[in-house]
C-alpha positions as CSV (number, residue, x, y, z in Angstrom):
1,M,115.7,-0.6,-54.7
2,G,115.5,-3.1,-52.0
3,V,113.4,-2.8,-48.8
4,D,114.7,-4.8,-46.0
5,F,111.6,-5.3,-44.2
6,N,112.1,-8.1,-41.9
7,I,109.9,-9.2,-39.2
8,S,112.3,-11.0,-37.0
9,H,114.0,-8.8,-34.5
10,H,117.9,-8.2,-34.3
11,H,119.4,-9.7,-31.4
12,H,121.1,-7.0,-29.5
13,G,123.7,-9.6,-27.4
14,D,121.9,-8.4,-24.3
15,G,121.4,-11.9,-22.8
16,H,117.5,-11.8,-23.6
17,S,116.3,-14.2,-26.2
18,P,115.1,-12.1,-29.2
19,H,111.5,-11.1,-29.1
20,P,109.7,-11.9,-32.3
21,H,109.1,-8.5,-33.9
22,V,105.6,-8.7,-34.7
23,H,102.7,-8.5,-32.5
24,D,99.8,-10.7,-32.7
25,A,98.8,-12.7,-35.3
26,E,95.6,-11.2,-36.5
27,S,97.0,-7.6,-36.8
28,L,99.9,-9.1,-39.1
29,Q,97.5,-10.8,-41.0
30,R,95.7,-7.3,-41.3
31,I,98.9,-5.7,-42.3
32,V,99.8,-8.9,-45.0
33,N,95.9,-8.3,-46.4
34,R,96.7,-4.7,-47.1
35,L,99.7,-5.3,-48.9
36,S,98.0,-8.0,-50.7
37,R,95.5,-5.5,-52.0
38,I,98.0,-3.0,-52.7
39,E,99.9,-5.5,-54.9
40,G,97.3,-6.2,-56.9
41,H,96.5,-2.5,-57.5
42,V,99.9,-2.4,-58.5
43,R,99.5,-4.9,-60.8
44,G,96.3,-3.4,-62.4
45,I,98.7,0.0,-62.9
46,K,100.7,-2.2,-64.8
47,T,98.1,-3.7,-67.1
48,M,97.0,0.0,-67.7
49,V,100.4,1.0,-68.9
50,Q,100.6,-2.1,-71.3
51,E,97.0,-0.8,-72.5
52,S,98.4,2.7,-73.0
53,R,95.5,3.9,-71.0
54,P,95.5,7.7,-70.4
55,C,98.2,9.3,-68.2
56,P,96.3,10.9,-65.9
57,D,94.4,7.9,-65.1
58,V,97.7,6.0,-64.3
59,L,98.6,8.8,-62.1
60,V,95.4,8.8,-60.3
61,Q,96.0,5.0,-59.5
62,I,99.7,5.5,-58.7
63,A,98.5,8.4,-56.2
64,A,96.0,5.7,-54.7
65,V,98.6,3.0,-54.1
66,R,100.9,5.5,-52.7
67,G,98.2,7.0,-50.3
68,A,97.6,3.0,-49.5
69,L,101.2,1.9,-48.6
70,S,101.4,5.2,-46.6
71,R,98.5,4.1,-44.5
72,V,100.1,0.6,-44.0
73,A,103.2,2.3,-43.0
74,R,101.3,4.4,-40.3
75,I,99.9,1.1,-39.0
76,I,103.2,-0.8,-38.7
77,L,104.9,2.5,-37.0
78,D,102.1,2.8,-34.6
79,E,101.9,-0.7,-33.5
80,H,105.9,-0.6,-33.3
81,L,105.6,2.3,-31.3
82,T,103.0,0.9,-28.7
83,E,104.7,-2.6,-29.0
84,C,108.5,-2.5,-29.4
85,I,109.1,0.7,-27.7
86,S,107.2,-0.2,-24.4
87,R,108.7,-3.6,-24.5
88,A,112.3,-1.6,-24.9
89,A,111.6,0.6,-21.8
90,K,110.6,-2.5,-19.3
91,E,113.4,-4.1,-20.5
92,G,115.8,-1.1,-20.4
93,N,117.3,-0.9,-23.9
94,I,115.2,1.7,-25.0
95,E,118.2,3.9,-26.4
96,V,118.9,1.0,-28.7
97,E,115.3,0.8,-29.9
98,I,114.9,4.7,-30.3
99,E,118.4,4.7,-32.6
100,E,116.7,1.6,-34.7
101,L,113.8,3.6,-35.3
102,K,115.4,6.6,-36.3
103,A,117.6,4.8,-38.6
104,A,114.2,3.1,-40.3
105,L,112.6,6.7,-40.4
106,D,115.3,8.2,-42.0
107,R,115.2,5.8,-45.0
108,F,111.2,6.0,-45.0
109,L,111.2,9.6,-45.3
110,P,111.9,11.6,-48.2
């Protein structure tokens, strides 16, 4: 299942130049760092499976990765709400931004 998390902002044909979707470089780097740690953690789980480690141990690690992913998603959502929604409110295209966010949440939440 491909997650199409693209950082560039879609252009809505509203005459404005498209804004970069993300925020300051520092917060972007924090998110990337977290995702790198999660990536390493998932590789560790794969190794555990290859080594036939006990199922409960593997499941505990999977739960930890899930938690870490949820925290990253929360950070991304918080930043999106503060940056993008407030910008959209200023620019007057808040409805478009809210619809996009709803569509993303529909995919994100089970």
